[in-house]
Structures are given as structure tokens and as C-alpha cells.
N, C-alpha and C positions, 0 to 999 in steps of 0.2 A: 240224315244219319238214321242208321239202324238199330232197333234194338240191339238187335246182338253185337252191330261194334260199339254202342252204351255200355255193356254188359262188359265187353271186352274191354274201355279198358277204363273202367269204373277197376273188373278186378287189380288189377295192379296201379293204381290209381295216381293214376292220371291228371294232372294239372288241368284242369279246364280250361285255361289260356293257352297253352297246349294244342289240346280238340280244336279251341273256332280256330287255331294258325292251320291244324291239317284239313279241316274236314270244310274250310270257306275255298271259290271255283276258283281257279289258278291263271289265269291272264298273261297274256304276252306281258313281256317290257322291253317297250319302247319308251326314248330318251327320257330315261330315267322316270319313266311312270308308267302305268298300268296300260293296259288295249286290252281289253272284253269281249274282239267282235271274232264274226266267227262262227260254225258248227259246235258239237262240245261230244267228246270226250268223255267217257264213263271212268274214275278211274278206280279201282277194288283194293281192297285191305282186304291183302292176300291170307293172314293169319282168320277169319271170315268168311271170306270169299264176299262180303258188301262191297255193296259202292260207298267210297266217302264221299271223292268228291268230282268235281267233270275238269280236267280241258278247255282250252277253244286251239279253234285250228288253223295257222295262219294260209292263208293261199296266195294268191304272187301278189296281190296290191299291196297284204301288208307284209311279205317278209323283204319287197323293194322301199318298204317305209325308212324298214331297219335296215339296213343296204345306205342307205339314205344316211340315215344318221347316222351310221360308222366314220364312212366316208365326211359327211362335215365336220368330224369329231378329229379323223386324222387328219385336216390336214390344219384344224379350228387347234381350238386349249391343249388339245394333247398332246397335240409334233410339235405347242411351242415350248412347251413341262418342260422344265426345269427338270433333269434324273433325281436330283436327292426328293423333288418335291415331286417325282412320279417312286419314286424306291415309299416314300414315308409316307404316302399310302397304302401299297403294298400292303407296310406293315401295319396297317393299321385298320387293315380288313382284316387280317392276320388276327390280331387281342379281338377283335369283336366275333369273330369266326368262334374265338378260344374261349369268352365269358357270353357265348351262346352257346357250348359246345352239344351240352344235356337236349336240349333241343330241337338245332344237328340232327343229335343222335334217331331223335325220336323222333320226328318227324323224316329221314331217312328208314328207321326203322318202319312204320305206318304206312307209308307205301309202297316200300320196295320187299317188303317182307320180315327182313335181314333181322339176325339179331341185333339187341341194341345197342351190346355190349359191344360186341364185334366190331356195330356201325361209328359206337364210341372211339371205341381201341385204333382201327383201321383206320374210317372213311372221312370221319373227323379233326380225329389229330395226326391224321397223315400226311391230311389236308393241306393245314398247318404249315407244317415243316415243310411243305413242296411251297406254301406258298412265300417262308421268311427265304427258301432255300433262293430262289428267285427276282427276292428283293435285290438279295447283294450282289447280279449283272445287273442294273440299272447304269450304274455308272462303271462300270468295267467290258463293256464295248469298243473294245477297239481294233483299229488296223496294225498297217503293222507296214516298215519304208526298209528300204537294203536300195543297193545299186545292181541296175540292168542287167542282164547272163551275156548277151550279145553282147554288150557293146559296152565304152572305154570306162577305161575312169573320169569320178565326173559324170554320167548319166544317172538316173536314179529311178524310183517308183515308188511308189507308197500304194494301198489301200484304202477305202475307209466302207466306215458297212450301216444302212441303214433300215430301218425296217421296212416292210417287203406290204406292209397296210390292211388292210380286209379281208381279217379271217374266219372263214366258218368254221362252227365246230359242232361238229358231233358227237351225243355224245350214249354212251348205253346204257341200258337201263340196270342192268348188274352191281355198278359202284356210280350212280350218276352221280352224287357231288363232286367224290373224290378225280374221274374221270374228269366237269371239266374244270377243276383246279390246277389236271394238271394243264388245259390245255390252255386258256386262261390264261394261270400264272410266266411262265413263257414270254406271250404276246405282250403283253405290259411290260413288261422285263425290257421286250425290246423293243418296245417305243409303238406299238401296233395296237389296233381294234378290233373288238368281237361283235360276230351275230349268232347266236349260238342255237343249237335246236336241242335238246335231252327229246329221249327220247317220250315215247308222247304217253306214258303208261307210267314213267318215274318221273313226272316237272316238277317234286315241290321240292326239293330240296335245291333247283338249279332260282328260280323263282326269287328264294330266302336269299339264298345267296347272292343276287340281283340289289336285292333292297337292304344286302348289307354292304356291299359296294358302294352304293351311292351313300350308306350312314357315313363311308369310311372316307365320300370325297372325287368319287373317281364323278369327271366332268358323263351334261349327257353327252349317248353315242361313245361313247366306250366298250360297253358291255348293254349287248340290248338283246332277248330271247322273245324266239319266235319260237310256237311250240305249234304238235302238229304229227302226221304220219310222213313219211319218208315219199310218198309220190305225192300225197300236196303243196308240203309245205319242202320237204328236204331236196325232192328236185330242184325249184323255180331258183331256191337257193345257189345250188352248187355248180349254175351253170349259167347264172346273172356274172356276166361278165366284170364286172365293181370287187367282183371278191378276188381279193389274190393266191391268196391260199386256202384249202381243205382241208381241215385232221378231221383224218373221222376215225371212230372206234366201233367193232361191231363183225358180224359176218364175214365170212371171204364174197357170199353168192353177193349180197349185200352193196361191199366193201370193190365188186365189178362194176355193177354197177353208176359207184360213185364213182370214177375213175373216165369208165365209158360219158355222164356225163360234162368233169367236169377236161374231156383232155382238150376241148375245141377252143380253147379261151388262153388257152396252155396252163392253163393253174395250177400253182407248183399243192404238191397233193403231200400227205402224209397217212396209209392207212397202218391203223394195231388192228387185223383184224385173228380168225381165229388159232384153232392153238389142238392139239392130241399130244401135248404135249409123258415123255419119257422120264420114268425115277430107273435108276441103273442102281443097282445094289449088289457091289462086290463082297467075291470071298471075302473080304477081310474087314467087310465093315461093322461097327460096330452095332447092332443090329435092335438097341433099344435106341438110339438115336435115327436109323434111317423107319425105323417102324412108324415113330413115330407124325416125320418129313412124311412118307405117304401119308397118311393118315391124316395129316390137316392140307398139303399137297392137293386131296382130292375132295373131304367131305368142307369144308371148308368151303360157308356163305352156295350153300349145301349143293358142292360144287361148281358151280355157277363163274366160274372163274377158267379167261380164255388161258389163260396159260395151267390149266389146272393138271397136276400128273395120274392123271388119267389113264395112260397106262404105268406100269412094275417091272423090270427085265431081272430075277432075282438069280444069285450066280445058286445051279444046283444046290452046292454045299448045306449052303444056309437058309437054301427056301421052308424046309420042314418046318424050322425053330422061327424063321422070317410069319409064315404062315400063320403058325399056333397066334403066335403073340398078334399078329395084326389081327384080325376075327376076333380073340375077346377085348383086344382096346376098340374096334370101332361097336362093337354090339352093346359096350361099355357106352356109347354117346348120347350126349341125351338130345330127342329128338324133339321138337314143340313149339309154341308161338312163337313169333319175334321179342316180342315183352318181357319174356319169364327170362331175366336176372344168370335162371345157370341154364337155358337153349345150348346146345352148338351147332345142331339144326333145324331151317325155320321151313318154312313154305319155301315151294319153290313158285317165281313169284307171278302166274298167271296160270290157268283155268288149261290157257291154248299151251302154254307151254308144259305144264306134267302134262298134257296131253301127249304131247312130242316127248320127252323120258320116260314115259311110262312106256311105249308101243317101245320101247329101244326093250323095259327090263324086259316086258309079255313074251319078245323074243327070243328072249336071252332061254327064257324058259321052255317055249315049245320048241326052240333047235334041241335041248337040253342042254346046255352048259351047264359045266357043272358050278353050283352057286354056296361058295361054304357059309357066306355069310348073305341073308333078304332079307331086306323087309323093307322093298320095295314096295307095299300097296297091294292093295288085292282086287282098285280097276281106276283108272286112270281121277276119279270124282277127289279120292282122300286129297285130300285139302295138306295130306305129310307126305312123301316118297322119303325113311327113312335108304339107310345108306345101303346099297349094295355090293359085292365082290364077288367079280368073276375071275374061274382059275382054268387053267388050262386055252386060256383064249383061242383061238384060233387065228392066224393073221390076215388070213381074208372073213374073215367076219366084219357085219357091221360094228358090232360095241368097240372091236379094235382096230377099227378107219378111219370108222366117224367122227366129228367131235358134237357127245352129245347136250356139254351143256347142264349138267347134274349130277348125283352120285351116284357113279357106278365104277368099280375100279379094272380094267383088263389085266391078268397079271399072267406072268409067264418066266419058266425057268431053265435057262440055255447052262455049259458049263467053257467057262472064260472069256478075256477081254473081247475077245473078237466076237462072241455069235452075246454079246451081254448088247454086241454095239450095234449089232450089225439086227437085230432086234428093235433095238430103240430106236433106227436110222430110219423105218422098215415105215414112213408116212412122210406123204406132200407137202406136208407144215411142217414151220421148223419158228416156232416162236419163246417158247423157255424147255430146258431141263433139267435136270439133276444127277449128282452124284453120289453117293455114299461110301464113302473109302478112304482108308485111314491113313495111303500111301499116296506120299502126293507127286511123285514121279503119274503113277496110275491116271490120278489124278487129273495132270498137265496134260494129258493124254487126251482124254479121254474128251475134257474141256479143246483143244486142240481140232477134235475132227467131227464134234456133233455140231451138227447142221443147225442151230437155234441162236436165237438173238440172247436170249441173257438161261446160263447156267449157274443152278445154283448149286453151293457145294458142303453135304452133311442137312441140308436145309429145303425148303424151298417155300418161294413164292417172296422171300423176302426185299422186297424194292425198297430203293436208295433213292431220298431228290438227283445227291452227286453220279449216281451212274443213266448208262438211258436201259428203258425197253423200247423194245421193238421188235419184231419182226424179221422173216427168210422165207422166201420159196412163197406158200402159198399158205403163211401169215404175214405178209406183206410188204411195205416198203419203209424207210424212216423212223425216226426214235420218238420217244416223251422222255425230258426227264435228259438235267447233264444238260453239261452245255452242247452236245452237239443240239440236244430238241432249242434252243437259243437260235440257236446258225440255218436253223429251217427256217422264222421268221422273220430275218434278215436276208438283206440285198449287196452283196460288197460288189462294191467298182472301183479298181484299175484306175490310177490318170501316171503317168506315164510321160518324164523333161528329159530332152536330151539339151547339151554346152553346146 
């Protein structure tokens, strides 16, 4: 580990045991044991830009071994386990995560770069909630019975639900732990087993989650983890005919490739893809609430959120006061390193991603767009890029149309609900949206008309385990969270009786 990282951890009084845990090399996890073979990939600590550790890249042979292990567990110990015992293991895993919550938050911050406070409050605590929520489904998976509709009295039918099998879970770098837990919790509750591939740049908390699962008593093969890039590790995982379902979170471009690889085997898919979510601020909105909601919707996690409010459309009658308050509040956000408890916006995940985000900021400057707030740095080499607000953004500009995945907010104003809706709907994505209004008729009218999988009212991003999250259009299909996610891990069979 470099002196720069040593000094960084020392400044924030990090426990040496945590440092040892985060700077170890990150192997694969197969059959509840470490497998450390393959070429290495460096893991970079975003606040310093220095190498933290390395992970290994699994090729076809290791991927196959992980699937074999999972398949064996599915037809063996896991399939024959009582639902109550499965539920008990999930609850114990949640308890272990809770007792190690600060450790997990530190690991997430050191590997991904995000605020350690936000990592604890959102990534870790919300993951624990999801595990406990889905544990309740272990004993509540039920079919139905009833009379046949086209036959006489005495004829009946029933349905039974069975776990689909081996699930390939591919999670992104922006919420490494939380997204993995989303995918695993529903799969485990349904009786499925998981082969997970975290992002090759943020695998640290995925391994720790697997270790805690083993400590909670999960049998060998129920959760295997293979690390590596999409081309080397993801491709053979998705295309293996023994995979019964793929659940993927990532960009739309990559999602298309995932679908193309999975469809020859008719593998089921859930694809949670990109977004360009809009916030609609109506004339009757509570302006303070709207400013807070839009600000948090785009600048939380430094804009590295799939359903971030990267666009906001505001009724022109309140626009001037809205932009004044928004600029003032955004200018006060603390931009700093991930381990600083006062940091709101932390470094972007990697130099490569900073290059991408900075290119959009430079384009806005080059094209002479109005930037009432520009804390976007002086070069792509800057470790941290602060918030940027683009006013009166043309609707044909890349800032308006493309997913930036960074702290860049595009604003436009319009008069009346129809005009606001037209601007909000000016996108090929359909992941999320938000409506700020104090009128319930307006809220319901907008919600029904918006082409978005999740619509937030007077806020943004407050997901709940009981309600599904997923996109429409080029934001993908299928749902995470809620009973709907459980259904996607189950096969339904009909059994028909005739007298």
C-alpha cells in the first residue's frame, strides 16, 4: 500500500484491522472457500488515486466450476432445506451485517470512493432491511386453487411455484453491496442459488458479504462469486446453458449485449439499465422541498446513480426563485474525500469515469451553455469533480439526452403541466421520475402519464424493499424489490384435474 493511502487512513484514524481487510487481495469465492487464480486487476482507492489491492479475473474454467458448485447446491442441501431454516439463515446474515455495519461501510468507501456516512446509512443499512424483508417470503411462496373456467362443476386446477434454479447476478460499481444484496435476497427466499459477478473495480464488499453468508450457515455453492471483466468473466457466465436466470444492473449498451448472450438458451432476464430521469416542479410546489429533492436526486453519490434527477423542468412562474435557492444550496455542498464524515460529494469511482464526466462539462463550457454553478474542476485529472448546473439546456444537446452518470444537472423551464410533461418525456429512457406538487390531482395525472418505472412524489430516490424498482423503454425490463422480484425467480406450473 502506498504512503499516500497510509496517510489517508491515518488521518481518519482507521482501525488497523479494517486496513488489513481492505488491502488484502480479493479472490473468487467458490464452495465457501477462496480461489485466487487468474490474471490480476488493480483496485484503486478513489480519494488518493493509488492502488489499494488487486483482484483476480476468472476465465471460462473457473466460471464453469462456480456454476457446477451452484448447481450441486441447488439439487442438494439447499433444495431440501426447510423454508424456516432458509429464513433463519437470511435473518442471521442480516444480523451479522448489522454487527459489522461500520466495517462494511468503510470497505465500500475505500473501494468505491463514496461518503462513508452515506455508505453506512444507505448502502449497508438498506441492504440489511432488504434481507430481512425477503426472509419473510421463505415461508410465503404459495400457488392457488380454483375451478376450471371452461369445464363443468367438479373440474378444478391448481398452481405450484418452484425456484427457477441457478441465477447469474451481475452487479455494478456504484452500489456494489446494495445491488448484490437486492439480487441475492430475493433469489435465496425463492430457493434459488447465485453465481455473482461484481464489477471488476469494486469487488471488496461482495467478498465480505459471501464470507458473512458462510458464517451465517449458508451451504457450499449457494453463493459463489467470480471476479473479472464482462468480456472474460461475464460472457461465459451469461451464456452457460446451466444458468436459469440472469439479473443485470448496468448501462443500456452493456444490457443489450447481456440480452444477446442470454437469449440463445432462452435464459430469463431482469435488466435494470440506464436512466435520464426528470424532476417535474409544478407551479404549486413547495419550493424548499423541491430544491432539496432535486439537489439530492442528482448530487447524492456524486451523481453516480442510475435514476438520478439529471434533468429538472420547472414551471416558469417559480423558476427564478427556484434556481436562486438551488444554486445557493448546491454551492454549500461539501466536496471531499470519502472518509471525511462531513463530505456530501466524494470522488468519482475512477480516472476513466472522471474523464467521461469531465468531457460533458467541457462540452457545456465549449458550447457556451449557461452554467449558474460550475464546480466541475479544471481538468479530467482532478480527483474530485463538484456539482455543475446547466441552465436552459437545449433539448438536442448531449447534456440533456445522454446518461452522464455524474454530478451534472440540466434545467429547463416551461409554462403549464402539459409543457412540463412534454419536456420530462423527451427521453428514450424510462427508469425514474419525480413530481413536486401539493395537489393530489396533479400528482396522479402526472404519475399516470409519465413513462417511468418508479415515480417519486415530493422527493427522489427513497426506495423501499416492499415496492418494485425497474425501468421501461431503454431502461430495461423486470423488477428488483417487492413481491414482483420474487416472482421472477419462480417457475409456475399448472396442474389441471378433470372428473
